[in-house]
N, C-alpha and C positions, 0 to 999 in steps of 0.2 A: 504494500500500500504506500502510495506517495501522498504527502501532505504539503500543500502550498498555502501560504498566508500572504495577503497583501494588506498593508496597514498604512493609513494616513494619520500622522501624529500632529496634533494641535499643540505647538510649542508655547502658545500663550496661556495654556491651561496650567496652573500651578498645582500639579499633582504628580504622584508617582504613576507612571504608565506601565502596565503589566500585561504580558501575554503568557498564559499558562496552558499546557496541554497535559492531559492524563489519559490513560487507557486502562481497560479492564477486559477480562474475558468472562464469559458466562455460559449458562446452559442454553440460553436463547437470547434473542435481541433485547427483550425487556430486562432480563437479568443483567446483561452486560451494560446496558444504558444506565440502569439504576446504580450499579457499582461505580461507574465512571462519574456520574453526577454526585454521588456521595463523596468521592475523592475530591472533586472540584469544590464542592461546598465546604469541605473542611479546611481548604487552603485560602479561601477568599476572606479577607478581613471584614469586620463589621462596617467600617467606614468606607468600604469600596462601593463604587458606582459602576455597575456592569455596562459596558458599551455594546458588546455583542458576544454571542456564543453560538457554537455549532457542535452537534453531536452526530456522528455518522457511525454506521456499523458495517461489518463485513464478516462473511463466513468463509473459512478456508475450505477448499474443495475436497481435500482428502480426509481430514479429521472431523470436518463439519463443526469445528469449534467456532463460536461467534465472539467477535471482538467489537468493542465500542471505543471510539476515540473522541474525546471532547476537547475543544479549544475555547478558552474564555479570554476576553479582552476586557480589562477593567482599569479604572483610575482609583487611586487611594489618595484621598484628601487629608491633609494634615489637620489635626484638631485645632480649632480656633482658640487662640490665646486671648485671655481677657485684655482689653486695651490698657488697663492699669499696669500690665506686665510687659508692655512694649518697651523695647530698648529705644534709646535716643534715635538711632538710625531708622528703626521701623516707624517710629512716631513721625519723624520728619518726612519719610517717604510717603506716608499716608496724607499728611497735610499738603505736601507738594503736589500730589495727584489732584487734590481738591482745588488748590490754587491754579494749577495748570488748566483745569476744566473751566475755570472762571476767569481766564486771561490774566492770571496773577493779580487779581483784585482782592486784597486782604479784607476789605469791608464785608465780603460775603461770609466771613467766619465769625462765629460767636466765641470770642476768646474765653469767656467764663465757662461756657459749656465744654469747650475743648479741654480746658484745665481740669474740670471735674471728671470728664470721661477718661483722660489719661492719668489722672491722679498726680498732677504736677501743679506748680504755681502758674498764675497768669503771666508772670515775668518769663517763665520758661517757654511758654507758647509764643510770646512776643519775640523772644530771642530766636526761636525756631523759625518763625516767619521771616525775620530779618535775614537769617542765614540762607533760607531757601530763595528769597528774592535776590540776594547778592549772588548766589550760585547761578541763578537763571538770568542774571544780567538785567534784572527788573527793579533794582533798588532805586529809591527816590531820594 
């Protein structure tokens, strides 16, 4: 049996991209498929989002043994970290994305709310914005 897989990977998606294949033999097609799916289900993490899967069977002509092969493609997303645990770099990256979306206009931000969400002082947020604008060449 030959197995070919064609896969298009979205690099903008921040997740671990996984392709797994498992096989099992069984008394019949149903038995082989169930064993293969059981193997696949035990290796897929809880946080995974299945993109696609395929299960095929074949029976050998001489021994009449039935095999099932399963291929699953899934993404594993990282657990979301509370914003209060963001590092300085992560915090600035998020604020920079918002500023970029609004043409680097800092007036669209609620400084007090950002300070509360990130668990830092208002001065820290002001300094973050100042540094982001300076890096973007938008400082005034």
